[in-house]
N, C-alpha and C positions, 0 to 999 in steps of 0.2 A: 668635355670628355676627350681623352687621348685616343688617337687613331689605333685600330687593332694592330697588334704585332704581326709582322709578316712571318709566315711559316718558312722554316728552313729545312731543307732535306739533307739528310746526312750523306756526305760523300758526293754531292751533286757537283758536276763540273760543266764548264762551257767548252764543249769540243773535246778532241782527243788530247791526251797528255803529250807534252812536247817530246818525250823520249820514245813515244810510239813509232815515230818516223825513222828511228835509228835501226840500222841492221849491221850484221857482221862485226867487223873490227870496231866500228864506232860504238855499237851497242855494248861490246865487251869493255871498252874503255869507259863508257858511261857507268857501267856496273862497278868497275874498279874504283872510280871516283866516288860513287855512292857509298861503297864500303868504307873508303877512307873517311868520307864525311861523317858517317855514322860513328866510327871509332873516335874521331876527333871531337864530335859533339858529346859523346858519353864522357870523354876525358874532361871536357869543359863544363859538363852538367847543363847543357842547353839542347833544345830541339835541333835536329839536323838542318832544318830550313833556315835557321839563324846564320849558319855558315854560308851556305849557298842553296838557292832554290833548285829544283829539277831543271827549270828553264835555264838558269845560269850555267848549270853543269852541261846542258846540251849545247849552249853557246861555246863553252870552253872546248868541248869535244870537236865542234865544227871548226873552230879557229885554231886549235892546238897551239896556243902561244908558247914560244920558247924563251921568252924573257919576261921579267916582272913588268916592264914598261908595256909590252904587248898585252899582258893579262889585264892591266889597268885600263886599257882602252875599251874593254868589253862592257856593254850596258849592265848596270847594276853592280859592278865590281869597282869599288872606290879604293882610295889609298889605304884605308884602314884594313880592308880585306887583303889587299896586296901585301901589306907589311906583316899581317898576322899569319896568313896561310900561303902566300905566293910561292915561297921557295919549295915547300912540300908539294904543292899542286903542280908547279912547272916540272919538278922532278918526276912526277907520275906520268907526265906527257912525253918525256924524252925516250928515244929508242932504247937506251940502255935499260931503263926501267920496264920496257915492254917485255923483255925476256923474262923478267920476274913474274909477269902476269900469267904466263901459260902454265 
């Protein structure tokens, strides 16, 4: 006989969400990146987490890479993501684009 299936609880997480620690400008930038990710995911017909997880977005906000090479050094962000999304993402992190967020 097969072992009983483990019960899963809907929406259960281990600990707080990574973005919960963000405040002020960092939280605003995270929300801007989330909105961009959602729009891009809709355009590609994939779930947003396929582009970047919330944890990866938090890492991006913390590091604020200004080059594609710097973006590619972050955990979970490989060459394919850098090539596909890097230019748009780095542009969202530059001071000139910050004026458009307010």
